[in-house]
C-alpha positions as CSV (number, residue, x, y, z in Angstrom):
1,M,-93.7,97.0,17.7
2,K,-90.4,96.8,19.6
3,T,-90.1,93.7,21.6
4,I,-87.9,91.8,24.1
5,R,-87.1,88.3,25.0
6,L,-86.4,87.2,28.7
7,I,-84.5,84.2,28.5
8,R,-83.8,82.8,32.2
9,S,-80.1,81.5,32.4
10,V,-76.9,81.3,34.9
11,H,-74.3,83.3,35.0
12,K,-71.3,83.1,37.4
13,N,-73.0,81.2,39.7
14,E,-76.3,83.7,39.9
15,E,-79.8,83.0,38.3
16,R,-79.9,85.9,35.6
17,L,-82.9,87.2,33.2
18,F,-81.4,88.2,30.0
19,L,-82.6,90.2,27.6
20,E,-82.9,90.0,24.3
21,F,-83.8,92.6,21.5
22,D,-82.4,94.0,18.4
23,Y,-80.3,97.2,18.7
24,D,-82.0,100.3,19.6
25,T,-80.4,103.2,21.3
26,E,-83.9,104.0,23.0
27,L,-84.1,100.5,24.7
28,I,-80.6,100.4,25.3
29,A,-80.6,103.8,27.6
30,L,-84.1,102.5,29.3
31,A,-82.5,99.2,30.0
32,K,-79.3,101.0,31.6
33,A,-81.8,103.0,33.9
34,I,-82.6,99.7,35.6
35,P,-81.1,98.7,39.0
36,G,-78.3,95.8,38.8
37,I,-78.5,95.6,35.0
38,A,-75.1,94.4,33.6
39,W,-73.9,94.0,30.3
40,S,-72.4,90.2,28.8
41,R,-69.7,90.4,26.7
42,T,-70.3,87.1,25.5
43,R,-74.2,86.6,25.3
44,K,-74.0,90.3,23.9
45,C,-77.0,91.3,25.6
46,W,-78.0,92.9,29.0
47,H,-79.3,90.8,32.1
48,I,-80.7,91.5,35.6
49,P,-81.0,89.7,38.8
50,D,-83.7,86.4,38.5
51,T,-86.2,88.4,41.5
52,K,-89.4,89.5,41.5
53,D,-88.2,93.4,42.4
54,A,-85.9,93.0,39.3
55,Y,-89.0,91.6,37.3
56,E,-91.3,94.6,38.2
57,Q,-89.0,97.4,37.6
58,L,-88.2,95.8,34.4
59,L,-91.9,96.4,33.5
60,S,-92.2,100.0,35.3
61,V,-89.2,100.6,32.9
62,F,-91.0,99.2,29.5
63,P,-94.6,100.1,30.1
64,H,-95.3,101.0,26.7
65,I,-94.1,97.6,25.0
66,E,-97.1,95.6,24.5
67,D,-95.9,92.7,23.0
68,T,-93.1,91.6,25.6
69,T,-92.6,88.0,24.7
70,P,-93.1,85.5,27.7
71,L,-90.5,84.3,29.6
72,V,-88.9,81.0,28.1
73,Q,-88.4,79.6,31.4
74,P,-91.2,80.7,34.0
75,M,-90.4,82.7,36.9
76,K,-89.9,81.7,40.5
77,E,-93.0,80.8,42.6
78,A,-92.4,84.3,44.2
79,V,-92.8,85.9,41.1
80,L,-95.6,84.1,40.1
81,T,-97.6,85.0,42.1
82,G,-97.1,88.8,41.4
83,P,-99.7,90.9,40.2
84,A,-97.0,91.8,37.1
85,M,-97.8,88.3,35.9
86,T,-100.2,88.0,32.9
87,E,-102.6,84.7,32.1
88,K,-100.2,84.6,28.8
89,I,-97.0,83.8,30.9
90,R,-98.8,81.7,33.2
91,Q,-100.0,79.2,30.6
92,Q,-96.4,79.1,29.2
93,I,-95.7,77.2,33.0
94,T,-97.1,74.1,31.5
95,A,-95.8,74.5,27.9
96,G,-92.8,72.4,26.6
97,I,-93.4,69.6,29.5
98,E,-93.2,65.8,28.4
99,I,-93.5,62.9,31.2
100,C,-93.3,59.7,29.6
101,V,-93.7,56.5,30.9
102,T,-91.1,53.2,30.0
103,G,-91.1,50.2,32.3
104,K,-89.7,51.0,35.7
105,Q,-88.9,54.7,35.0
106,I,-90.4,57.9,34.0
107,Q,-88.9,60.2,32.4
108,V,-89.7,64.1,32.3
109,K,-88.6,66.5,30.4
110,L,-89.1,70.4,30.8
111,P,-88.1,74.0,30.4
112,K,-85.5,74.3,33.2
113,N,-87.0,76.2,36.7
114,E,-85.8,76.2,39.8
115,T,-89.2,75.6,41.5
116,D,-90.1,72.7,39.2
117,I,-86.3,71.0,39.7
118,Q,-86.9,71.5,43.7
119,F,-90.1,69.0,43.2
120,L,-88.2,66.3,41.3
121,L,-85.5,66.4,43.9
122,T,-88.0,65.3,46.6
123,F,-88.6,62.1,45.0
124,K,-86.3,59.2,46.0
125,Y,-83.2,58.3,43.4
126,A,-84.2,61.1,40.9
127,R,-81.4,61.9,38.6
128,W,-80.7,64.2,35.8
129,N,-80.0,62.1,32.4
130,K,-77.3,64.2,30.8
131,T,-77.5,62.4,27.6
132,G,-81.3,63.0,26.8
133,F,-81.6,66.1,28.9
134,H,-84.2,64.8,30.7
135,W,-85.0,63.7,34.7
136,V,-85.5,59.8,35.5
137,I,-87.5,58.7,38.3
138,P,-88.5,55.3,39.3
139,N,-92.1,53.9,38.3
140,Y,-93.2,52.7,41.8
141,G,-95.6,53.8,44.5
142,N,-97.7,56.8,43.7
143,N,-95.1,58.9,41.6
144,L,-96.7,58.7,38.5
145,Q,-99.9,60.3,40.2
146,L,-98.0,62.8,41.9
147,L,-96.0,63.9,38.7
148,E,-99.5,63.8,36.8
149,N,-101.3,66.4,39.7
150,Y,-98.4,68.5,40.0
151,F,-98.2,69.1,36.3
152,N,-101.8,69.0,35.6
153,T,-100.9,67.1,32.3
154,R,-101.8,63.9,30.8
155,I,-99.2,61.4,31.0
156,T,-98.1,59.5,27.5
157,D,-97.6,55.9,27.3
158,L,-94.2,56.0,25.3
159,D,-91.9,53.2,25.0
160,F,-88.7,55.3,24.9
161,S,-86.5,52.1,24.1
162,K,-88.6,52.4,20.5
163,E,-88.9,55.8,20.0
164,P,-86.8,58.2,22.2
165,L,-87.4,61.4,23.4
166,P,-86.2,64.2,20.9
167,K,-82.7,65.7,22.1
168,P,-83.6,69.5,23.2
169,E,-80.9,71.7,22.1
170,P,-78.2,72.2,25.4
171,P,-79.8,74.7,27.7
172,I,-77.8,77.7,27.7
173,G,-75.5,77.9,31.0
174,E,-74.8,75.3,33.2
175,Q,-75.6,71.9,31.9
176,Y,-76.8,70.3,35.3
177,P,-79.7,71.9,37.3
178,I,-77.7,74.7,39.9
179,T,-79.2,74.1,43.4
180,V,-78.3,77.4,45.8
181,L,-77.5,76.2,48.9
182,P,-79.3,78.1,51.8
183,P,-76.9,79.4,54.6
184,L,-76.4,76.8,57.6
185,T,-79.0,77.5,60.4
186,T,-78.0,79.0,63.6
187,E,-77.6,75.6,65.2
188,N,-75.7,74.0,62.4
189,K,-73.4,76.7,62.3
190,N,-72.7,76.2,66.1
191,D,-72.5,72.5,65.5
192,T,-69.7,72.9,62.7
193,E,-67.9,75.7,65.1
194,R,-67.9,73.0,67.9
195,F,-66.8,70.1,65.8
196,G,-63.8,72.5,64.0
197,Q,-62.7,73.2,68.4
198,W,-62.8,69.4,68.6
199,M,-60.2,69.1,65.9
200,E,-57.6,71.5,67.1
201,Q,-57.9,69.9,71.0
202,K,-57.4,66.8,68.7
203,R,-54.4,68.0,67.4
204,Y,-55.4,67.6,63.8
205,S,-53.6,69.6,61.3
206,P,-54.7,73.0,60.4
207,S,-55.6,72.1,56.7
208,T,-57.5,68.9,57.5
209,I,-59.6,70.9,60.0
210,T,-60.6,73.4,57.1
211,T,-61.1,70.9,54.9
212,Y,-63.3,68.6,57.3
213,V,-65.6,72.0,58.7
214,Q,-65.7,72.7,54.7
215,A,-67.5,69.7,53.7
216,I,-69.5,69.2,56.8
217,G,-71.0,72.6,56.5
218,V,-71.9,72.0,52.6
219,F,-73.9,69.1,53.5
220,L,-75.7,70.5,56.6
221,R,-76.7,73.4,54.1
222,F,-77.9,70.9,51.4
223,I,-80.2,68.7,54.3
224,S,-81.4,72.3,55.2
225,P,-84.1,73.1,57.0
226,K,-83.0,69.8,58.8
227,T,-80.6,70.2,61.5
228,S,-77.2,67.8,62.1
229,A,-79.1,65.7,64.7
230,E,-82.0,65.0,62.2
231,A,-79.5,63.9,59.4
232,T,-79.9,59.8,57.9
233,N,-77.7,57.8,55.7
234,Q,-80.3,58.6,53.0
235,D,-79.3,61.9,53.3
236,M,-75.9,61.6,52.6
237,E,-76.8,59.4,49.4
238,C,-78.8,62.3,48.0
239,F,-75.7,64.7,48.9
240,V,-73.5,62.2,46.7
241,Y,-75.9,61.9,44.0
242,Q,-77.7,65.1,43.9
243,Y,-75.0,67.3,44.5
244,M,-71.3,65.9,43.8
245,I,-71.9,64.1,41.1
246,P,-73.6,66.6,39.0
247,R,-70.9,69.3,39.4
248,R,-68.5,66.1,38.6
249,L,-66.6,66.8,42.1
250,S,-63.5,64.6,42.4
251,Y,-63.5,60.9,44.1
252,S,-60.8,63.1,47.0
253,Y,-63.5,65.4,47.9
254,Q,-66.4,62.7,47.7
255,N,-64.1,60.4,50.3
256,Q,-63.2,63.8,52.4
257,A,-67.0,64.9,52.9
258,I,-67.8,60.8,54.1
259,N,-64.7,60.9,56.3
260,A,-66.0,64.2,57.4
261,A,-69.3,63.2,58.4
262,K,-67.8,59.8,60.1
263,L,-65.8,61.8,62.4
264,F,-68.9,64.5,62.8
265,F,-71.7,62.3,63.3
266,K,-69.5,60.0,65.9
267,Q,-67.9,62.9,68.0
268,M,-70.8,65.4,67.9
269,R,-74.1,63.7,67.5
270,G,-75.3,60.0,68.7
271,T,-77.9,60.1,65.8
272,L,-79.4,58.7,63.1
273,L,-76.5,58.8,60.8
274,I,-75.2,55.1,61.0
275,T,-71.4,56.3,59.6
276,E,-70.3,52.9,59.4
277,Q,-72.7,52.6,56.9
278,L,-71.7,54.9,54.7
279,E,-70.5,53.6,51.4
280,R,-66.8,55.2,49.8
281,P,-66.6,55.7,46.2
282,R,-64.5,53.2,44.3
283,R,-60.7,54.1,44.3
284,E,-58.6,55.6,41.8
285,H,-55.7,53.7,40.9
286,K,-53.6,56.9,39.4
287,L,-50.2,56.7,38.1
288,P,-47.8,59.0,39.4
289,N,-46.7,62.0,37.2
290,V,-42.8,61.8,36.6
291,L,-39.9,63.8,35.3
292,S,-37.2,62.3,33.5
293,K,-33.8,63.1,35.2
294,E,-33.2,65.8,32.3
295,E,-36.1,67.7,33.1
296,V,-35.3,68.0,36.5
297,K,-31.9,69.1,35.7
298,A,-33.2,71.6,33.1
299,I,-35.9,73.2,35.9
300,I,-33.0,73.6,38.4
301,Q,-30.6,75.1,36.2
302,V,-33.0,78.2,34.5
303,L,-33.5,79.6,37.7
304,Q,-30.8,82.2,38.7
305,N,-32.2,83.0,42.3
306,Q,-30.1,81.2,44.7
307,K,-32.9,81.1,47.2
308,H,-35.6,79.3,44.7
309,R,-33.0,76.9,43.1
310,T,-32.2,75.6,46.2
311,M,-36.0,75.1,47.5
312,L,-36.7,73.2,44.4
313,S,-33.1,71.2,44.8
314,L,-33.7,70.4,47.9
315,I,-37.4,68.9,47.2
316,Y,-36.1,67.0,44.7
317,A,-32.9,65.7,46.4
318,C,-34.7,64.9,49.8
319,G,-38.3,63.5,48.2
320,L,-40.0,66.5,50.3
321,R,-43.4,67.2,50.7
322,R,-44.0,71.3,49.9
323,S,-45.2,71.8,53.8
324,E,-42.0,69.5,54.7
325,L,-39.8,72.2,53.0
326,I,-41.5,75.1,54.3
327,N,-41.1,73.8,57.9
328,L,-37.6,73.3,57.4
329,K,-35.3,75.1,60.5
330,P,-31.4,75.4,60.1
331,L,-31.0,73.3,63.2
332,H,-32.7,70.4,60.9
333,I,-29.6,70.0,59.0
334,D,-27.3,67.8,60.6
335,S,-24.1,68.4,58.3
336,K,-21.9,66.0,60.5
337,R,-24.1,63.3,59.7
338,H,-25.3,63.9,56.5
339,L,-28.7,63.9,57.7
340,L,-32.3,65.9,57.0
341,I,-34.5,65.8,60.1
342,V,-37.8,66.1,59.1
343,L,-40.0,66.5,62.0
344,N,-43.9,66.5,62.6
345,A,-44.7,65.4,58.8
346,K,-48.0,63.9,57.3
347,G,-49.5,62.4,60.0
348,K,-47.3,63.3,63.0
349,K,-44.4,61.3,61.9
350,D,-40.5,62.1,62.2
351,R,-37.9,61.0,59.8
352,V,-34.4,61.1,58.7
353,I,-33.2,61.5,55.1
354,P,-29.7,61.3,54.1
355,I,-28.2,64.2,52.4
356,S,-24.8,64.5,50.1
357,D,-22.0,67.0,50.6
358,K,-23.5,68.4,47.2
359,T,-26.6,68.9,48.9
360,I,-24.7,70.1,52.1
361,E,-22.5,72.7,50.1
362,M,-25.5,74.0,48.2
363,L,-27.6,74.7,51.5
364,R,-23.9,75.9,53.0
365,G,-23.9,78.5,50.5
366,Y,-27.6,79.9,50.6
367,Y,-27.2,80.3,54.5
368,K,-24.4,82.7,54.0
369,L,-26.2,84.6,51.5
370,Y,-29.4,84.9,52.9
371,L,-28.5,84.2,57.0
372,P,-32.0,82.7,57.8
373,K,-33.2,83.6,61.2
374,T,-36.0,81.3,62.4
375,W,-36.6,79.0,59.1
376,L,-34.5,77.6,56.6
377,F,-36.5,79.2,53.9
378,E,-38.1,82.7,54.9
379,G,-40.2,85.4,52.8
380,Q,-39.3,88.8,52.4
381,I,-39.9,89.4,55.8
382,T,-37.7,87.9,58.5
383,G,-39.1,85.0,60.4
384,E,-41.8,84.7,58.3
385,Q,-42.1,81.3,56.7
386,Y,-42.2,81.5,52.9
387,S,-45.4,81.1,51.4
388,E,-46.7,77.6,49.6
389,T,-47.9,79.7,46.9
390,S,-45.1,81.5,46.1
391,L,-43.4,78.5,45.5
392,Q,-45.7,76.6,43.5
393,E,-45.2,80.2,41.0
394,V,-41.4,80.0,41.3
395,L,-41.8,76.2,39.7
396,K,-44.3,77.2,37.4
397,H,-42.0,79.9,36.0
398,A,-38.9,77.5,35.7
399,V,-41.1,74.9,34.1
400,R,-42.1,77.9,31.6
401,K,-38.1,78.5,31.1
402,A,-37.3,75.2,30.5
403,N,-39.8,75.1,27.6
404,I,-41.3,71.8,29.4
405,H,-45.1,71.4,28.3
406,K,-46.5,69.7,31.0
407,P,-48.5,70.5,34.2
408,V,-45.8,70.2,36.6
409,T,-46.2,70.7,40.2
410,L,-44.3,70.4,43.2
411,H,-45.2,66.9,44.1
412,W,-43.9,65.7,40.7
413,L,-40.5,66.5,41.8
414,R,-41.3,64.2,45.0
415,H,-42.5,61.3,42.8
416,S,-39.4,61.5,40.4
417,Y,-37.1,61.0,43.5
418,A,-38.7,58.2,44.7
419,T,-38.9,56.9,41.0
420,H,-34.9,57.8,40.0
421,L,-34.1,56.0,43.2
422,L,-36.0,53.0,42.4
423,E,-34.5,52.9,38.5
424,S,-31.0,53.0,40.5
425,G,-31.9,50.0,42.3
426,T,-32.8,51.3,46.2
427,D,-34.5,48.5,47.7
428,L,-38.3,49.9,48.0
429,R,-38.1,49.3,51.8
430,Y,-35.6,52.1,52.1
431,I,-37.9,54.3,49.8
432,Q,-40.5,54.0,52.0
433,E,-38.9,54.9,55.0
434,L,-37.5,58.1,53.2
435,L,-40.6,59.1,51.6
436,G,-42.8,58.8,55.1
437,H,-45.1,56.4,53.5
438,K,-47.2,54.6,56.1
439,S,-48.1,51.5,53.8
440,S,-45.6,49.8,51.3
441,K,-49.1,49.2,49.1
442,T,-48.4,53.5,48.5
443,T,-44.5,53.2,47.8
444,E,-45.4,50.4,45.4
445,I,-47.1,52.9,43.0
446,Y,-43.5,53.6,41.7
447,T,-42.4,50.2,40.1
448,H,-45.5,50.7,37.6
449,V,-43.6,53.8,36.0
450,T,-40.0,53.2,36.8
451,E,-38.0,53.1,33.6
452,K,-35.5,50.0,34.2
453,S,-38.4,47.5,34.6
454,L,-40.7,48.9,31.7
455,G,-37.9,48.9,29.2
456,K,-37.2,45.2,29.5
457,I,-40.2,44.5,28.2
458,K,-40.5,43.8,24.5
459,S,-43.6,43.8,22.3
460,P,-44.6,41.3,20.0
461,F,-45.2,44.0,17.5
462,D,-41.4,44.3,17.6
463,D,-40.8,40.6,16.2
464,M,-43.1,41.0,13.2
């Protein structure tokens, strides 16, 4: 008798049903006839969309298979009510569920499926324990009774501190539960569009507008079907705990999302969300990535293209940000006063940077060869700015060619400029002005990586 085993898993951020069976040319030919079926090279099996229609088509293609192994993880609720579901599969829904109580916590272990996950997420402060592969829910109020009624199973009184849950095999696919966010409602979509227009009117930078609108859009999709007018601080806490943390989104993303929420609800809504009470994540204190002078020299010298060499040299020579280099125009070079003028940089600030005769000669040679019209560095089409992505690719190519095995970015050149200035004795206050930092605390990070200061420190190990 031919059997097919169905396993639910997440593949490329989409829930799929995987068909596992022994190699059989007849089964393969039938499987290929199912609409939407695809072959997974990594799993070495066929898979179909995890939908009611796809499941029913599967049963119609394989009507002769009597012993179809039940789903390891149950189908969605819409599929459970379908006529194709047998009583044997229904009984599998409660199989494998363990609900145990330990003091102030309820720990739930169950086969991964979207319906049960959404139910568990309705409990306040419910969280996923990635170490034990189980859900943790506070044991207060009627939480215990709700769980017992929902799963229709007896709660076992077990002390997890003495007898922990047996650790199951890691689930196939994603380690964390995947919640597919619904699209924006019409009202929330209109709100985000108005928010973007308001930011444009306030002259925020295009990158800030894009980041904030996208962040608030994801938050509003998360709280759907609520509207933005109904959002509360608890919704933002759940967004952080149930969406950001399981996906290991960065500190920066969390901080940007809170910034976006504060600005959105302050300007667009006078609202239930008390933005002043939103807590920010603990601040990261990362050291800047710095290249040695020899490494910078090697990166620049391997470039044969004069435009490429001039762009990377100017970033390092003046400590420029990527966007600042791209936005330079020929008139921003004041060769008589030996100054480079940076206009409308980050924070809408202008500044001037001294440039040497060597830098001026390099720029003159480049100008005579390329004759830029509008921007100092133009792309293949005259009058258009050089692409930031192309500039990053130029650096990656140079790093590989220089045989430097570090994940170097353009900002590393700016960090290296500041650190090398500090090592040569330049006052920290001047470096702050050259870099365009608003606060001296931002510039002080370079004191932690300067070779001149660290080189004076002698380890007690050396005297042993």
